[in-house]
N, C-alpha and C positions, 0 to 999 in steps of 0.2 A: 458376256458372265453365265450365263447358262451354258454354254459351250465351255467354254475353259473347267465350269465345276461337274457337266457329263464325261470331259477328259482326262479331267485328274481323278475323278472317279472310277471307270473304267481302269484306268491303269493298275490302280490301287486291287481291284476286285481281281485283276489277272496275276497280279502278282502275287495273292494268295493262291491260286492255281498252276502258275508255272514250276514255284517252286515242291520238289519230292524230297522221299529219302533219295533217293536215286542220285538227283545231282547235287542235293545240300554242299556237299562235299566242294561244289566251282561255284553255285551261287549261292548261295545264307549267308550273310554276312555275321564275321563275328565265328561263325562255324567251319567255315573256309579257311579261317587260319590259325586253327587247330593242330596242334602236333596228334600223332594214330591216338595216343592215352591220352589226351585230351576227346576226344572224340570218342572213347571209350564210354566213358563220365557219361555223358550230355546223352539225356533221355531225349531221343533224336525222332522214336515215334509216338512218341506223345506229344511231343512240342511240335509237330507240324500240321497235325488238326485243327493246334490251336492259331498255331502261326496262320492259316488259315483262314477260320472263321476270325481272326482279328480283321485284317483284311478287306473282308468282303461287310464285316458291319462297316470298317472306318468307310469301303466307298459308298455305300448305299447311304451311312447317316452324312455325309457328308456332302453328299449329291441335294438330297431330300430334306438336312438346316438349310444348305449354303441356297438354294430357291426362296426356298421360305422367306429366307431374310432380304434377300435378292430383290425379293417380292413388297415384300411387310417391310423394308427400310430404305433400303436403299445399297447402287454397285459395289461403292467405299464398303461400307457394311459386309457386303458377303466377299470382298476381296482380302477383309483382315482378318475373318474365319478363314477362307481356305485356306491360308497364310499361315498361322496361326495354332489350329484343331488339328491339324496332320501331328505339328512339332509333340504336343499333348500328349496325344493319345500314341505315340511310339513313344515318348520319355514312361505312361503307365505301363505301355506293354516291356519295352528293357524290365520294370523296377519286379513286375509279376513275372517273366524270362527269370530271372534268376535261381526259381525253385526248382528247373529241369536242369541246373548245373550242379555236379553228386562231385564237380572235381577240386581242383587247386587255382579253375583261369575266370570261375564267379567272379573277378575283379572286372575282368574283359567289359561287365554289363555295366559297373558304375563306372565306367572308363563313357560308354557310350554315351550312358543318361547325361555327364558332364557337361561333354559335348552338343548333346541332343539341348540343357538349359543355359549352355554360350549364346546356342544358333539363335534362341527364341527372345534370348536377352536381346539378343542384336537386331533383328525380325520387331522387335519391338521399339527398339530405339529409331530405327530405319521408318516406321510410320509413324511417330508422335512427330519429330521432326519435318516428314513430308508435309503430314496435314498440317503443319504447321502455317499460320498466314504470312505471305512471303510484304514486307509492306516495301511500299516506295518513296522514298523522302527528294524532297526536291530544294539545292540551292542554287545561288547564282552562278556556282563556279560546279555543281556535279548533281547528275541523277543517284542518288543510292537507292541501290534495292537489298532489304537483310532479309533473313530466310536460306533458307534448302537453297545452292545452286544464286546465291546473291551474290550480288559485283559495284562496283562501284565504278559511274562510267564517268569522265571530264568533259564538259563543255566540247572544250574544242575535239574530242573524239564522233562527236555525235554530225550526223548527215543533216536525217530528219526524224522525227517525233508525229504520228498519225494515228487517229482512232481506225481503226477497221473493222467490217463485220464479220472477215470470211480470213480463217488457218486455212497457210498452204495445207498442200496433202500430205501426211507422213507418211512413210512408209515401213520403219525402223527408227527404234529407242536407241541412240550408239552409247550414250551414258546417262542416263537419269534416275527419275522417279516418275510413275507412273500408274493412278490407279484411281479408277473411273476417273472425276472433274478434274484432277490432280494432275499435272503435268509438268514438272521441272527438272530442267536440265538438255543436253543435246538430244536433237532428233535430225533424222536427215527425210529431205520429200521426199516424193515417189521420181523426183528427174537429177533426185542427186543431190541436191544440195542442204549444207549445212544448218539447222538454223536453232537458235535457243527459246525455249519456255517455258514460261514461270506464272502456270494457268492457278490459279485457286476454284475459278468456277467455268463452267461453260458460255455466264451469258455477254453478248455482244453488247458494248461494240469492246475487240480487243486494241491496246496497245500496242500501235509497233513501232518501236528504239532502230532506227538503220544508222552506224558507226559509217563514222568515213571511209572506212577498210570495208563494207560490204555487208561486212556480220548482220544480221537478222532478231534482234529481239521481241518475241512476242510475249507481252505482260497482261493480266487482270487482275487484279481486286475482289474477294470475298466478302468486304465489307462496305468499302466504301465505291462509289458508282464512276467506273474509269471515265465518264466523260466530266467529273467533276473533279477526279485528279489531271486528267488530259488540260482543260481549264486551268490548276494552277501549274505549269508545267507553262504553257501562252501566256501564263502574268509574267512568270520568276526566269523564263528564259526567252524574251523578245527576238530575240537574233536566229531560234531554231524553228525552222519552215517545213514547211507539211507539202510533197511532191510525192503526189498518186504512183 
């Protein structure tokens, strides 16, 4: 997490120094789409120093606060911070930046603010959904997993259900949510195998479900012991074997 915070912070700081009066016509978002007349009405000379100061402070504060949150609270909290904080900062900056546009094109700032607010709402919804506990429900006919990337697996589809102390070596997330101990969705292993993870904790052991198609799903509950869940599976589905 520290490396992620450092990398993102350096990007923000660098951005503040990369954009200048000379290259703003090409690099500064919003300004690069203005007509020549609209650019004449924009106080670029006063805006650039503010732009640089904003990104410098954003980069420094992101790293300092994010590192403190990661150390004192958790990596998950730091992940939420580094996702939400820059969006809030840019919404504030665009609002304050309206005063530098003296022409009729000030609505661009409002459109940008609206887009960032929608992005912020989307991110918050994804975070809330991702952090919500997946619940595994067992019946005599199926195993049902509720929540993000949940699914229903009929007994006829299941090859084995086992407890395991290890997860496959993951190389990349292909479609899913991953933040700290929460990993939900589809991932590719280092040997190229595609697996599904529904992990609400890093506590061992994990429940591994292998389908007759060869697909593998790894599940962990954040609230209930995985051993207890596994024993319930064995009780309700005695025909399901475990082959290591």
